[in-house]
C-alpha angles and dihedrals in degrees: 000000000000094000093045090050093050092046090052090049092051091049089053091051091051091051090050091051092049090050090049091052092050091049091048091053091050090051091049091055097044102034105018088229102133093119096062092043093054092046090054093048094055091039128239115229092262093049094047092049091052092048089234110136130159095242097047103040110118113225100160112083093204091052090052091051096050093043091058092208111129139199099034096297114180092226111133106202093185095054092034093230143109128210109234123214086248089068095250126119116235130192112246096214123052145144126264126217100205112146095358121135121233093263093043090050092050093051095042092051091048094048092045094051090047091052094051105270115138101177121081121183123195139142140212091246092054088069094219107095090115091054091049090052091051092050091051093048091048092053092046093047090053091051095245094126144354123241093243090058093058124083110206122194127187134166135229112232121230094244088063099051093101090060105030094157093061091044090057092048091049092053091048090052095047094046089044090225134136092219140008119227095213133007121183135185106251098218142006110264110166096193094068113353092104091059090048091050091050089054088056090049089055090050090052090056089049092051094244093113126035100193135006135203149149141264132202099016102138103169126067092224092054092049092048091049091064096038092055092051097050140054108227116065111231110260093206144015116207112201137154102280130165138130092289094046109033098172091229097159095051094042090054091048093049094058093082090059100041087238115152128218121239120193124226113188086025089166095039099269130258111325095022105057094091091054089059095038091054095046106127095230094048092045092051093050090047091053091049091056098037089241135122122259089248091057092049092051093048092048089050090054093055095045090046090055099256125133106226128208109181112186125223143153091194113103094209094048091050090056093043092052091056096051096086101101096082098071141037134216114236123238089255091052091048089052091051090051092048089053089062092072111123096165084238120151121201096201131056098209 
């Protein structure tokens, strides 16, 4: 069912792109406006920052309603991707490596890529970048996926902010990759995070990093402090986000930058998942769709405009977490999920 649904979705995307090409050609003939159309498709800096691209603009009111994504977000729920302000496309559902050993990380990455995931999230401090690299190589060697189809994220740890260049090189070596799709600073650290971010900006210019961003910046003023001192607007902010802590204030603030929110602890994190899974509202919605509570929460994330990276070393759970593209939450269900927000974090870091 999951594969058939995704194949149908991809077929629909192809048809849309063909229709867009035909329309573009007609406009070129009648209006001689090809130049502006092409410029919009690739994205000028202003267009990319606003998240308004030709392929992702929603013109059908009913499609906007069923998608559940508000405010012109560039999330494409059919393709399962979002266009970042850096101009790169990123999967909106991935797998996280937090607290996994090297061998667990290798297996989880391999299983995830086999099941259809294309986003992998790790960090220097997790101590498993080598395992992630092995899992990627294993999947590529078996012909399951190509490197350019995988979006790899890692994070620079605070102890390394004084030598960001070496931290980037170390992650490249451990992951055994020529480039990293997204590197983010793991925590706000005002005394030297600007220097670390500038090292990432330099790596972008050198082609070692494609996109850069931040994690654990919970106040608008703190986020703005770094943005004003640097050149490249963060493509992404990764914060603790789940039904009980929906990051509303920061998501609203990020709109001006075209920066997207990515959720760590999307299911509540170890020790708190059952609390969310047993929530009456979530359980009722899960029953109505014949899905698990985990699947309902993850689907809510995507429709709310959050990238989600649930972590797991369980092969069955990895597959279950990915099977969320064959149903949609209604507007009423999305409203019920939004009402669960308590602004309650489960972690202190």
